N, C-alpha and C positions, 0 to 999 in steps of 0.2 A: 504494500500500500504506500502511496506517496501523497504528500500534501504540501502546499506552499505555506510558508510561515506568514502568519497574519495575526491581527488582534484577537481573533476568535479560534485560533488553533487549539485543539485539544489532543491529548495523548491518545491515539487510536488503540494502542496496545492495551490500554485499560478498558476500552469500550467493547472489544471483541475477544472471543475465546482464543487461546494460544494456538489451537489447531487450525484456526482460520487464517491467521496472519503469520508469515514467516519473519518479516522485517517491516519496520516502519521507516520510511525515508521522508525527512522534512527538508524541503528546499528553502534555503535562506538566501534570497537574491542580494540583500544588503551585505551579508557576510561573504557572499560568493562561495558558498559551501553547501554540502548536503550532510545532515546528521543522519546516521543510521542507528536505529534502536532495534534490538532483538529481544525476544521474550527472555526475561530474567536479567537484562542489563541494568546496572546501576547508573551508568553513564553512556552517552552515545559514542559511536565511532564517528569521527569528524573527517570528512573527505573533501579536500580542496583540489587534488590533482586527478585522481581516478577513483572509481568505485567499481568493485566487482561484486556481482550478485549471482548466486547459484543455489536456488532453493532445492533443486533436484540434482543429486550428485552425478547421474549419468547423462545429463544434458550440459552442453558447453555453457560456461558462464557468460552473462551479459557484462560487457566492459563499457563503462560510461566515462568519457573524457570530461570530467567536471570542469577543469580549467578551460578546455575548448568550448564547452557549453556556455560558460559565463563570459568568454571572450566575445560572444555575439550579443551580449546584453549590455546596454549602456550603463556606465557607472552611475550609482545613485547620487542625487544632488544633496 
C-alpha cells in the first residue's frame, strides 16, 4: 500500500490486518523520500536513492529509483 504524506495521513498498518498489507510506503515529496513500514517495525526504513520491494520471494523485485522519481518533481517552495 502507498500513500502520499499529507495533513490527514494515517498509519494504514494499524487500520488493516497484517495478512492484508505487506508494507506501507509513505511518499514524502517535501523530504524527497519514501518511508517504508513493515508489520512489526518500530521505525520506518527511509529510502532516498532506491527502494526494492519483493513481497513474493519467487517473483523478481520491483526496483524504484527514488532519486530519479523526485528529480522530475519541482523543488518545494
